Structures are given as C-alpha cells and as structure tokens.
N, C-alpha and C positions, 0 to 999 in steps of 0.2 A: 209682730211677725216673729216666727220662731227662728232663733239662731242656734241650730243644733250642731254639735261638734262633728257628727258624722256626715253632714251634708256637704257636697261639693258643688251645689247648684247656686250660683249667684247671678242675680239680675239687677242691674242698675244700683249696684252697691249693697244689695240686700240678699241674705241667704233665703233660699226657697226650701222649705222642709221637704224631705224625701222619705217615704215610709220604707219598711223592710222589703217591699216588693218592687221598689224603684219607681213608684208613682209619685208625682209631684203634687204639692198642696196648692190647689187653685185659689184658695183664699189668700195665700201669700201673694200670688200674682195680682189678684184683685186689689190688695192693699197697696202694693208698690205702684200700680197704675193709677191710683187715686180715682178709681171709677165710681160712678154713682151707685146707690143701692139697687137701682133697676137693672144693673148688670152683674149682680152677685152670681157666683157659680151655680147655686141651686136653681136659679132662673134659667141660665144658659143650658144646663144639662137637660132641661125639659123641652127645649125647642126641637121641632121636628128634624131640622138639619143636623143637630147634635146627636139625636137618637139614631139617625141613619148612619152617621159616621162611627158612633160607638159600636153599633152592630157589626159593621163591616170590619172594623179593627179587631173586635173580639173574635171574629171568625179566623182572621189571620193569626192572631196570637194563640188561639186554641189549637190550630193545626200545627203551629210550631212547637207548642208544648207537648203535643202528642208524639211528634217525631223525636223529641229529645227526652221523652218519658219524664217530663216535669209536671208538677201540679199546675192545674189550670187556674190562673188568677184573673179575677175581673179587671178589665181595663179602667173601670170607674167605680169608685167606692165613696159613699157618703156616710161618715160616721162621727161619733162623738166619744169623748173619753180620753184617758191618759195616753198620749202618744198617737192618737188617732182622731184628732179633732179637725173637722173640716171636710172638704171634698178633695179626694186624691184621685189623680188621673194619670194614665199612661202619658209619657212625654209627647206623643203625637197629638193626643187630645189637649194637653197643656199648651202646646204651640197653637192649636186651633182656637183655644179659649183666649190666648194672648192676642191673636189676630182679631177676635171679636171685640176686644177692648181697644186695640190700636195696631194698625199694620206695622208700624215701626217696632212695637214690642214683640210682634210675632217673629220678625226677622231676627231680633236680638235673642229670643228664646230658641229659635232653631239653630243659631250659631253656637250658643252655649251647649246645646244638646249634642251637636256634631263634635264639638271639642271634647265633651265628656265621653262620648262613645269611642272616640279615637284615643282616649287615654292621654290627652295632652297634659304633660306635667306642669306646664306654666299655669294651667287653670287652678290647680291646687295651690301653687305658690302665690298667685294673686289673692286667693282667699286668706291664706295664712298671714299675709302682710297686714291684714286688717283684724286678725283673730287675737284673742287674749294670749298672754304668755303661757298660761296653763294649757290651752288648746294647742299651741305650737309645740310645747313639750310633749304632749300626748301623741301628736302626729309624728314627731321625730322618733319617739320610742317605738311607736307602732311600725314605722317604716323599717327601722333597724331590726326589730324583732322579726319582721317578715323576711328580711334577708338572711338572718340567722336560722330561721325555720327552713328556708330553702337549702341552706348548707347541711342542716341536720338530715332532712329527708334524702338529700343526694347521697350522703354517707350511708344511710340505711339501705338505699338501693344498691350501692356498690358493695355492701357487705351482706347481700343475700336476703334482705327482708322482702317478704312477698305478701300479697293479699291483705288480710286483716292485721298483719304485723305492724303496718304504719299506724293504724288507729290504736292498737294496743300499746305501742311505744308512746304515743301521745297521751293516752290515758294513764300510763305509768308516771308521766310528768304531772298531770292534773291531780291524780289521787295522792301522789307523793307530796305535793305542795298544799292542796286544798281539801284533801279527804273526800273527793268526789270526782267521778269521771266526766267526760265531756257532756253526755246526755243529762246527767244530774245538774251540772253547772248551768246548762241552758235553761233548765226548769227554774233553778234558783234565781237566774237573772231575767226571767220572764220572756225568754225567747221562744215564741210559739212555733216558728217555722224551723223544721229540722235542718234545713240547709243554711240557716242564718250563721254568720261567722261569729263564733263565740268570742274571739279575741277583740272584735270591734266593740264588745260590751265590757271589756275589762278596763280597770283603771291603770294608771301608770305603774304603780307598785306591782300589781299582778303581772303586767306585761314584762317588767324587768325580771321578776322571779322566773317566769317561764323561759325567757330568753337566756338567762344564766344557766338554768337547768339543761336546756337543749344544747347550749354551747359546750358545757362540760360533758354531757352525754356523747356528743359527736367526737370530742377529743378522746374520751375513754374507749369508744368503739374503735377508733383508728389506732390508738396506742396498743390496745390489747388484741387487735385484729379479730374481734368477735365476729362470728358468722351465723346468719340465720335469725329467724324470729325470736326464738327462746333466749338465745344469748344476748341479743341486742336489747330485748326488753329488760333482762336482768341488769345489764350495764346501765341502762337508762334509770332504772329504779335506784341503783347505788349512787349514781351521780346526783339524782334529784334529792335523795335522802341527805346528802352532804349539804345541798343548798338549803333545804329546810332547817337542818341543824344550825347552820350559820345564821339564818334569819331569827330562829328562836333564841339562840344565844345572844344575839344583838338586842332583841327585845327584853330579855332578862337583865342584860347589863343596863339598859336604859331605865328600867324600873328601879334597879338598885341605886343608880345615880340620883334619880328623882326622889327616891325615898330618903 
C-alpha cells in the first residue's frame, strides 16, 4: 500500500493514496479490507449497479465543474504507471466500494471523508503521529510556510498590489531562487494540472528558501512603504536576491571546508 506524504486519508491504520484530483485508490482499500480476488476494484467497476452510480455521480460533478468553470475530471479512472497505478475513484464511489467489501468499512470510509471535507485538524495530527520524522518535518515547514505566505499576500494587498501583481511577485521569488517561474517549475516537477499546488511538490529546503524570501520581502515592503505592483515586485526581487546570495555563500563555504 502506498504511504504517500501528501495523503491525509487513513483507514484502519493505513494511508490510502489520493491522486492530484482528489480521487482515492480503490486498490488500497481492497488491500486493507483483505478481500478476495473476486472483489478487486476492476471487477466492481464493471458491475451494472456501479456503472449506474458512476454515471449519476459524473453528471453531478460535471454540472458543478461547469458552474465553477473548472476542468471536468472523470469520477473514475483506471490507470497504470508512476503515481497513477490502480483504480482511482471519487470519494463517493470509494465509500460505495468500501460498502461492497464491508458495511463497517463503508461507515469508517464515510466518517473519514466527512472529517477530511470539514478540515478537521485532528485528522492530520493522527496521521503525523505515525509518520516518519522526515514527513513530520516537511508538514511542519509546509504549514509554517503557508502562514508566512498568507502574511506576504496580505501585505501585498494592503500596499496596492492588484490583478497579476500577486503572481508576478510570486514569480519574482521563484525566478530569484530557482531561475524559473511557477509555470516552468510545475513542468520541471511533473505537475500536469495547472491548478496543482507547486509548493506541495517542493522539498523541505525549497520550502524554507521560499518562506525566508517571502518573509524578508514582506518586511521590506512594509519598512519602505512601497506601493503598487511595480514597486512591490522590485522589493521582492531585492529581498529574494539577498536570500539566494546567502544560500550560495553558505554552499561555497561548505565546499571550502570539505575541500
């Protein structure tokens, strides 16, 4: 079973893989249920009752996506390959499949999904208690970085940044640190979906660098009282350049010591 760092779905002590579209891996559910081969996901998905449920759910999801001007994503996907092995299904279908395996498991699945949708913070804490030290560190840095990001964008707003100014300030951080803007970094990290969160694909060192750059940029904008897109972008570039210089200087010092 896949123990992915980004997944917050845990059933019976096991992480259930979640793909970039929020669909759950039914093969993980089959494994934790210890069900027979005759109840594999690919068999269940071809049953008439399942096909009817899938069609009705797809109609609802499609209508919702149209209203929100979002890309229409299939509620059921069977694929193979890196990061996409197995049968992935919308949580409603995942709960139905769990019920096909065990009524008790269906109840547990629905409870976890409801907690997940409600943003229950104790759900993440329960997972992290069982996670590795590295995963705990990553989640801690990611959470702190999110808070600092919110502080940064709040200051941008109060200093007159509008429209594309937010994205341009963000790209000033990325290009200053990594020589690539957000779009280029997503391609480099294999994120096919434009709406995917780039920072969820960053490692701990990258997150710390971005957080440091945004924190310094926020302070510079406040101290210098810069106003508007152009000035805030320039202030962000200067602060980010300082962070990169510090990182590179530290790397050179390490090489000298090791040499």
